[in-house]
N, C-alpha and C positions, 0 to 999 in steps of 0.2 A: 174248347179252346186248345186242348192238347193236339187234336186232329189238325187244326189250322197251323199250329206251331210245327208239327211233323211235316205237313205238306209244304210249309215254307222252307224248312230245312232241305227237303227233297228237291224243291225247285232251285234252291241255291246250289246244291250239289250238282244237279243236272246242268245248270248254267256254267259252273266251273269246269265241268267235263267238256262241254261244247266249246268253251274258250280254248282249252288245251288242244282239242282236236282241230280247231279252226286256225291254229297258228301258222306262221309262215313256213313254207316248205324248205327244209334245210338242203335237200338234194338240188332243188332249183337254184338256191343261193350259190351253191358250189359251182353249178354250171354257169351261172351268170358271172361269177368271179373269174372263172377260167376263160370265158368268152372275152371279158374285158382285158384280162392280163395278157392274152396273146396279141391284143391290138396295141398294147403299150410297149412292146418290144421293138427296138430299132436295130436293124430293119425288120419289118414283119416278114415272117417265113410263110409265104402264101402256099407253098407246097404242103405244109401241115395244117395251116389255118383253115383252108377250104374244106378238107375232109373232116376236120374236127367240128367245124360249123355244121356240116351235114349230120354228124352223129348227134350233136346237141339238139338240133331241130327234130330228129327222129325220136329221141328220148322225150323231148318236150311234147310231141304229138301223142305219145303213149300216156304221158302224164295227164294231158287234156282229156283223153278218152277215159282214163281212170278217175277223173274228177278230183285230182289231188292238187290242182292249181286253184286256189280258192280266195286268197287274200289280195288286197290291193297291191302289196309289195310283190306277191307271186306274179300277178298279171303284168306288172311293170317289168320285172326281170324277164319274164317270158317274151314280152314285146321286143326287148333288146336282142334276145337270142334269135327270135324269128326274123327280125329285120335284116339279119345277115344272110338272108337267102339269096336265091338267084333268079327267081321268077316273080312276075307281078302278084300272083296269089300269095307268095311269101310275105310281101310287103303289105298286102291287104289284110291278111291275118294278123300281122304285127300291129297294124293300125287298130283292129278290133280288140286285140289284147290290151293295147294302151287305153282305149276307151273304157274297157272293163275295169282297168286300174282306177281310172278317174271316177267311174260309177261307184266303185268301192270306197271312194273318198281319198285315194292316194294322189294328192295334187302334184307330186313330183313327176307324174307321168304326162304333164302338159306338153313339154317339148317333144318327147318321143311320139306323142299323138300327132303333132304337126309334122315331124320329120318323116314318119312312116307314110303319111298321106302324100307328102312331096315325092318320096321314092316311088310310091305306087303310080302317081301321075306321070312321072318321068318314064317309067318302064312301059307305060301305055302311050307314049309319044305325045303327052300333054305337058304344057308348062307347069312347073311347080308353082305353088301359090304363097308359100311362106318364105321361101328362099333359104331353106335349111341345107340344101345339097349343093356342094361345090364340085364341079367337074374339072378334072385335070387330065388333059389328053397329051399323049406324046406325039411329037412331030415325026411322021413316018420316016424311018430309015436313019434318023439322027440321034435318037435317044434323048433329045431335048424335050422339055415340056412346053406346051403352049401356055398362054396366059390363062390362069384359072378363071372359070366363069360359073355363074349360077344359071346361065341361059340354057334352055328357054325358061323364062321366069315371068309370070304375070304379076308384076309388082303392084299393079293398080287395083287388084281385086281385094286384097286384105289391108285394111288400114293399120298403121303402127299401133294403135290402141288395142286392136285384137291380137296382133303379134305379141304385144307385151302380156296380154292375158294368158297366152299360151306359152310364155317363156321364151319367145323368139326375139332376137335383137331387132331394133328398128332398121328401116331401109338405109339410113345414112351409115350406121355402124356396119351393116352387112356389106355395103359398098366399099368401105375403107379397109376392112380386114384382109382381103386377099393380097393387097399390096404389101402387107406386113407378114405374109405367109401364115396368116391366122385364118383358118377355115371354120372356126367355131361359129355356130349360128345361134347359140343360146344367149339369153340376156343375163345369164349368171345367177338367176333367181331360182333355178330348178332345184 
């Protein structure tokens, strides 16, 4: 009986140690917070943002190689950092990271999973399918902006019910927001 009790205590201690080791990565959290904070400044300083994004992605890749990105929250934060890349593979990896967050049970990663797939599709010259990405182009030589658009957008592929499941606004809401200079594509439930 004492042996079973001792084994039970050892198992409980081992479980507690694994839980502590499996916690969210504080360095990744700091990187995520910095990534988001730079985007909240008005106006955004692109001269510093782009190099900072590159540094964060490089550090994230080292973290992935070292296997220190492990929890659902870690993968979610990693997806946001990675999606601020420049190449299709950056967006594809961001999508995989968002899917890993979902697989770990972190349901707040629904919208970023949809958004990263849309970015990947756009970068490969395919229409987005969720409508998460708004494109605002400048009129050449004028400094004025063209009308914001989500095109190209295959709006018929994904029904609103599936958009809602992934935290994306319905088609009517998506269509009305740009006229209000609201480019958010979330349904607000993420």
